[in-house]
N, C-alpha and C positions, 0 to 999 in steps of 0.2 A: 530769312534771320538763321546768324550763325549762334551756335550754342556750343561753348568749349567748357570741359569738366575737368577738374583739376582736385584729386582727393591726398589728403595727408593726414594718414591715420583715422580718426572720427570726425575730423573737419572736412567739407565739403565746399568748395569756390564754383561757380556756375558763373560764367562770364557771357553775357548778350551782346550781340552786335547786329544792328538793322532796326527792323520795326517789329513789335510786341502786339500783334491785332488780332483780329479774329482768325485770321487764317494762319497765323503762326503759333498761335496760345495752344492749341492742342498738342502740338509738337513739345512745346516748353513743358506743359503739364505732363505728358508721359514720361519725360526725361528725370522729371523731378521725382513724380512716385514710383519710379522704378529705381533711383540712385540714394534714396533716404534711410534705407534699412542700417542701423547701426551709426548714423550719423549725429552728432552732439551738436554741431555747429554747422549751419549753413549760410554761406557768403554768397549774395547775389550782387554781381559787378554788373552794374548798367553803364560803365564809362561810353561805351560804343553805341546805346540804344537811342536811337533819333527818335522814336517814337512810341507811347504805349497808349493802348484803347481800355476799354472798360473788360474785355475779355481777357487782357493781359493783367489787369488789377485784380481780376478775379482769381488768376493763377497764385499771384503773389499772396494773396489772402489767405488760399487754401494751404500755401505751403507755410503762411505764417501759423496757422492752426496747428498744422502736423508738428513744427517746431516747437511749439509752446508746450505741447506734452512730452516729448524726449530731448528738447536741449534750448538752443536760442537760433534765432535768424538774424543778420544784417543786411541792410542794404547800402550798397557803397558807390562811391563815384557817381553821385546823383547831379546830372546837369539841371542849370537853372529852369529849362524848359518842364522838364519832367517832376522837378521838384514842386513846381506851382501845380502841375496837375493833381501830385500828392495832398498839397494844400487844400485845393478846391474839392476834392473828394474825401477829404478826412482820412486820408491813408497816412498823412504825417504824424498821427497819434495813434496809429496800429502798427506801422511798421519801424522797426529801430534802423534810423537812417543815419549811416555814420560816415 
């Protein structure tokens, strides 16, 4: 998986490419936890994400909980396949999908 970060003041965009699964979720979790200090808005762009597992969902949930305390989080460019996963798991009710 490829993780790209772009910071603009107190807004951080993290773009993901590839597969977010058991193997790559710890990498994303480390990147997110090390990057959120002072961030008021977190945008997770998953346009190029082809797969997400329960481990990946857990990382998104943890990021959402952190951002609920210090600002907001959006998940954007969600493919139909991943949107289906969000709906089946109820994550469409937890995440702000734009």
